[in-house]
C-alpha positions, 0 to 999 in steps of 0.5 A: 499499500505504501508502494501504491502510495508512493507511485501515485504521489510520483506520477502526480509529481510528474504529471504536476512537472509537465504541466508546469513546464507546458504551462512555461513554454505556453506562456513564453511562446504567447508572450513571444508571439504577442511582443514579435513585431513584423515590418511591412514596407509598401512602395510604388516607384513611379516614372515621373520624367525621362530625360535624355543626357547629352552633358559631358562632365568635364571636372567635379570639385569636392568641397566642405564648408562650415555654415553658421547661420544666426537669428539675432532676437531682442529679447530671446536668445539669439537662435544658431545652427552650425552645420558642416557641408560636404558635397561636389560641384560638377561642370559639363558641356551639353552636347545637345546643344552642338548643331551641325553648323557648329562643326567645319571640316577642312582637308585635314582638320575639324573646327568644332564650336562647343557650348559654354561649360556650366554647372550640371550639378551641386549636390550636398552628401547627406551621409557626410553632411552634418548638423553639429549644433542648434541651439537657442531654438525653442519650438521644434518647428523652428529648429527643422526651418533652420536646419532646412535653410541651412541646407539650401545656404550650404548648397549656394555656398558651395556652388559660390566656392566652386565658382571662385575656383574657377571651375568653368574655367577648368572644364573648358580646359579638361574639354581639350584634354579629354574630349579632343583627344577622343575626337582626334582618335575617332575621326583620325583628323587634327581637332580644334575645339572653340566655345560659344 
């Protein structure tokens, strides 16, 4: 009788342990299912414009600038944004503007009149550019506006810096160094470049 009682207690204990283990497993499984997050990204890519490219990029200046914008107030503290801008300015020649009348051929040479070099684009590198300090701004909207303004200001300053460094003259020079030999190899004649 004592053995039967012990085996019942052992069996009940094993059964209780199995049920407890199952309940613990069930608890953690349900907890995991309810706390698990699923990320869903929906996107619809549409072509808004197709542009034919005909610009020959001849020079690219990598630029870095520190831009500070302050707004001075009479009563409140002055608002200030300090921004380190990293970007590039590219100059090119638009070959789609070259007409048949811009190309004159002689016995041993070809005269090509190219359009004036122009700025293709000014681009800030958002990965490397940083806002280092925003101070004196009381509202989040004002901070956002100041940061957006400093981005636009930085693009203008980078473009002005590249213009001061005569990027368009460098593009004109590179046209003779890069584009002229290419045309000479293709045509097997001497190429003389002019600019409008």
